[in-house]
N, C-alpha and C positions, 0 to 999 in steps of 0.2 A: 483442794482440787474442786470441790463442789461449787465454790464461789466463782471459779473460772469457767465452768461448763456453759452457762448462758452466754458468756462473751465468745467462746469458741463456736457455739452453735450460730450465733448472730453473724460472726465472721464468715462461716461456711455458707450461710444463706445469702449474704451479700456477694460472696464470690460466685455462687451459682447463678445469681441474677446478672451480675456485671460481666461475667465471662463470655456468654454468648453475644451480649451487646457489643463488647469490644472486638469479638471475632468478626462481626458483621461490618464494623467500621472500615472504610476504605483505607488501604495503606498508602504510603507515599507514591509508589509506582502507579497504583490505580488512579490517584488524583492527577498525576502527570499525564497519563493516557487520556483521561477525561478532558483535561485542559487542551491537549493537542488536537483531539477530535473535535472539540468545540470550536477551536480556532480555525480548523480546516473547514468546518461547516459554514462559518462566517465568511470564509474566503471563496465559497462556492464549490468546494471540493467534496466529493462523495467518498465516504469511508466504508469499506466492506472487509470482513474477515474471511480469508480464504486459506486453503491448505497450502503449505509450503511446496515449492517445486521438489521433485524427488532428489535433486542434487543438493538440496539444503537440509535434508533429513525429514524427520517427522514433526508435526505440529502445525500451527497456523500463524499467520501474521497479517497485519492490516494492509490493504491496498487503498492508496489515496488516488482517486481518479479525477482528472480534469474532464468535465463533461463536454461531449461533442456539441458544437453549435447546431449542426444539422445531421441527424443520425442516418438519414436516407442515403443509400448508395455507397456506404463505406465497406471496405474489405477488412473485417475484424476477425477475431478468433485466434490471433497469433500471440505467442509469448516468447520473450527473450529471457533466458534464465542464466543467472550467474553459475558458472561451472566450478568444480573443485580445483581444476588446474587450467592454466592458460595453454592454448594449443593453436597452431597456425591454421588448422582446419576449422576452427570455430568462427563464428561471425565476426567477433571482435575480441581477441585476447581470451579473457575468461567468460565471454558471453556467447551463447549459442541458442538456437531455436529450441523450443519445447517440442513435445510430441506432435503438435498440430502443424498447421501450415506456417510458412515463413511470411513475413510482411511483404507487401509489394516492393519490388526493387526501387520504385520511385521514392520510397520513404527511407531507404538505407542510409543515405547521406545524413539526414536529420537524426536518425537513430544512433549513428556513430557519434554525432555531436552530443546528443542527449546523454549517452553513456558516460561521457567525460564529465558531465555536470551533476549526475545523481549522487546522493550520499554514498559513502563507502559501505554502509550497512544495508544496501539494497539487495534484495533477492531476485526480483524479476521486474520486467516492464511488460505490461499486458495491454492489449487492445480488445475491449469488449463492447457490447452494445451501449454500455453506459458512457464510456470514454477511454482516454489514455490513462493507465494507472501505473503507479510505482508501488511495489510491495517491498516493505522495509521493516526494520526492527523497532521502529518508533523510539529510538534512543539517540542521544547526541545533543539534546537540548534545543534551544531556540534557534541557534545558528544553523544546525542541520535541518530543522524544520523549514527555515527560510530558504535554504538551498533547494529543498525539495519543491516548495511552492514556486520558486523562481524557474526551475527546470520545467515544471509542468506548464506554467503560464507561457514560457517562451516557445516550447516545442509542441505543445498540444495542438495549437492551430496549424502549425506548419505540417505536422504529421497528418492531421485531419485532411488537409488539402492534398497531400501526397497519396493517401490511400483511398481517395474518392474514385469510384468507378466512372469512367468517361460516360457522359450522357450520349445516348444513341442519337445518331443523326438521321432524321426522318426526311421524307420527300419535301422538297421546297415547293410551296404553293405560289402560284402567280396571281 
């Protein structure tokens, strides 16, 4: 037994050194998220972590936002949230407005179309000062990510135009 004691001690020391190092190493999911967010940044998409809507439970999820071309004069601050059950009183099936204001009616047509194209693991569609965002689970692989980017690229500019406040008409100078 005395000849095995140094081997056991060396094994324990190596385990004590390598254990924390392996614990800090990113796991597969962390590497996938880093790759998705890096690809989003290269595509001009802003990624922010936000609290889930109350209808989705507790926790956080990433919001991928298509930046507005011109932030001035936009009516933002609204959120469309996926609801637990579909209802005819909701905005669109399982989608209804969050606790804040609704989007301007001029954008509703585009929002209905957008909701048909977002990934199934989407929690919310939000309009902030940053841009039009989609909060989702960040799962589903490259095809789901491409679907999200396509939906944002197609509907971001259309919704931006629809939620812009009309410019005031001033007196005409002669």
